[in-house]
N, C-alpha and C positions, 0 to 999 in steps of 0.2 A: 515815592510821593505822588508821582503822576501815572496815569494810565492813558492809553491812546487807542482809539478803535476806528479803523477805516470802514466805511460802510460795505458790507459784503465780505469782509475779511475777519480773521480771528483777533481777539484782543491782543494788544501789544503792551507789555510791561518791560521791554528791553531799553528802558531809558538810558542814555548815555550822558554822564556828567561832564561837562566841558570845563567849568570852573566852579566856584562857590556859589555864584548867583546864576549860572546859565546851564541849561540842559537841553538835550534834543532827542528826537526819535527819527530814524530813518524811514522813509516811505518809498519802497521799491515800486517799480512800475507805475510811477506817478501819474502817467498820462491817462490812466484808467480810474483815477480817483475823483469823485464828485463831492463827497462830504466826509468830514472827520469829526469824531467826538473826542474831546480832551476833558479829563476830569481828575479830581484828587482822589487818591486811594483811601483817604480817611485815616491812614496811619500817622501822618505828620501834617498838621495844620501849618499854615503861614504864621510867622511871628505877628504879634499885634501890629497893625498899621501897615502891613505888607500884602502884596498880591503878586500876580505875574502877568505879563503881556505874552501873547501867543503870536508867533510869527511863521509864515511859511516862506521857505526859500527854494526857488526853482533855478538850478544851474543855468547861467547865461541870460536868465531874465530878471533876476533880482529877488527883492523882498516884498512880501505884502504883510501888513499888520492886520491880523485877523480879529483880535479882541483881547479879553483878559479873564482871569479867574481870580477869585478871592475866597475867603472863608464863608462869605455870605452868597457867593456864587461859585460853588465847587465844580460845576460842569457846564460845558457848552458845546454846541455842534456849529461847525463852520462849513460853508461852501467854499471850496477851494478854486475860485475863479474871481478875477478882479484885475485891476490895474497894479503893476509892480513898480516900485521905485528903482531908482538906478542902481545896478548890482555893486557899484563901487561907493555908495553912500557910506559916509563914515560915522559909525555910531558903535557903542560897546556890543550890543547884541549882533549887529551885522559882522563886525570884525570877528567875534567869537565864532559865529556860525560859518563864516567864509573859511577860517583856518580849519575848522572840523570837516568841512566839506572837502577841502584839498586833501586832507589826510584820508578821507573816506574814498575818494576816487582813485588814490594809489593802490587800494586793496580790493577793488571791485571791478569786474568785467561784466556788465549787465546789458542786456539787449534793450532795455528801456531806461528812461532817466529815473535816477533815485533822487528824490527831493528830500528836504528836511524840514521838520516841524520843530521850530525853536521856542524855548520858554525862558523868559527873563524875569527873575525875582526883583521886584523894585518897591519902593514906597508907594503906598496908594496914592499920596499927594502927587508924586511924579507921574504915575499912571493917568491920573485925572487931567494933567496937562497935556497929554498926547491925544492925538486924533484917533481915539479907540472906536472902531465901527460899533454901531449900537442898532443896525437895522436888521434885515432878514437873515443876515449871515451868522448872527449870534443868538443863542437862546436866552429869553429872559430869566432873571434870577428865579430860583425856586420858590414855592410857597414857603411860609414861615416854618410850618412842620417838617419841611424836606431840606432845610438848610443843614442839618446834622448829616454829614456823609454817611454815618452808620444807618440812620434812618432811611436815607435815600437809596442806599444799597439794598437794604431789606425789601423796600417797596418795588424795586426793579426785579428782584429775584422772585418776589411773590407774584408780580404781574406775569412773568415768564411761566412759573408753575401753574398759574390759573389758566393760561393760554394752552400750555401742553395737555393739561387735564381734560380739556374738551376733545382731544384727539385719542386719549387713553382710557376713556370710560370713567373718568373722575378720579383717577388715582395715578400717583407718580411716586415710584419706589425704586429701590436699588436693582430690582430684577425687571423693571420696565425699560424696554428699548425704544428710544425716541429717534426717528429718522432726522437727519440733519436738515432735510428740506423743511420740516416743521419749524425748527428753530431759526432757519433762514427767513421763512415767511414772518415769524414773530418779530425777528430783528428789523425787517423792512417796515412792518406795521408800526413798531414801536418808534422808529426814527421818524416816520411820517407824523405820529402824534406829537413828538417833541418839536419837530420843526414848526408845526402849525400853531402850537400854543404852549410849548414849554413843557415842564414835568408836573404841572398842577393836577393833571388827570390822575396821577398816582395817589393823590389824596383820597380818591374815590375808590374804595375797595372792590367795586364791581367792574372797574374798567380794566 
């Protein structure tokens, strides 16, 4: 249902289900993470009247509420810096993620901290009552034409193909080799545009 992409890394689809309403992604080498993008894959929408809150958990520091997703806002980019709440704060999402973190630490030996990106599916009315950040950390809701996850995915892929075509003489096919450095440059440029103004630029086919 969810996808996650840390800037400069490969796409993550290895979501772990904690229970019926909570899920998480492990974020290894968390000290090097600046931004993370979370999005709906487009395969399973939220039930009517539901969305999810997005939380970041850093072992020993606690939780940070990053923002939310919904069917009308299927993707967002978050900056993983801010003030954390008390690690012992009592709430459903915090308890669920703390339990998952304890289990994870028993099976990992890492040279850097492995953080958790947590997702809590909740009624939109409950989400509205929370202090969900709405500033620079979260991307604005997409334009009306991009609220369909399928359309959004098609526009992202088209944007990538258009970018790559500029380096391959105008054509991209199964026999065309594309250096990863080009895709990495596209990724950084793409994230920069989304951070500065959301995904509205995808409505313009020439961008």
